[in-house]
C-alpha positions in Angstrom: 214.0 -251.9 -10.8 212.2 -250.7 -14.0 209.3 -252.7 -15.4 209.6 -253.8 -18.9 207.3 -251.8 -21.2 204.5 -253.5 -22.9 204.7 -253.7 -26.7 201.2 -252.6 -27.7 200.0 -251.9 -31.1 198.3 -248.7 -30.2 194.9 -247.9 -31.6 193.7 -249.6 -34.7 193.0 -247.4 -37.7 189.4 -246.4 -38.0 188.1 -245.5 -41.5 186.9 -241.8 -41.9 184.4 -240.4 -44.4 184.4 -236.9 -45.6 181.1 -235.1 -46.2 181.5 -235.5 -50.0 181.6 -239.3 -49.6 185.4 -239.8 -49.9 186.5 -242.6 -47.7 190.0 -242.7 -46.0 191.6 -245.6 -44.2 192.5 -243.5 -41.2 192.6 -240.0 -39.7 196.3 -239.5 -40.8 195.4 -240.2 -44.4 192.4 -237.8 -44.2 194.7 -235.1 -42.7 197.1 -235.6 -45.6 194.2 -235.0 -48.0 192.8 -232.0 -46.3 195.9 -230.2 -45.3 198.6 -231.6 -47.5 200.7 -232.9 -44.6 200.5 -234.9 -41.4 200.1 -233.2 -38.1 196.6 -231.9 -38.2 194.9 -235.1 -37.1 193.6 -233.4 -34.0 191.5 -231.0 -36.1 189.8 -233.9 -37.8 189.3 -235.7 -34.5 187.6 -232.5 -33.1 185.5 -232.3 -36.2 184.3 -235.9 -35.8 183.5 -235.2 -32.1 181.8 -231.9 -32.5 180.3 -231.9 -36.0 182.2 -228.7 -37.0 184.4 -228.4 -40.1 188.1 -229.2 -40.4 190.0 -228.5 -43.6 186.8 -227.2 -45.1 184.8 -230.4 -44.7 182.7 -232.2 -42.1 184.0 -235.6 -41.1 182.6 -238.8 -39.5 183.8 -242.3 -38.7 182.8 -244.9 -41.2 181.2 -247.1 -38.5 179.0 -244.2 -37.4 177.6 -244.0 -40.9 176.5 -247.6 -41.0 174.5 -247.2 -37.7 
């Protein structure tokens, strides 16, 4: 017998800040700005994690900037 799947909400959006100070509500919106389409979120996640560039910018999470 199959278990019913839990209806989770996934991960909450975390605001992202580009090195020029532009703030985005989430990684998807930042990806749309940097690449003109969705689908490159992993590049921005890697940039946040490693400090390297994605889409020509460095990125960080907004809650990291406040610390």
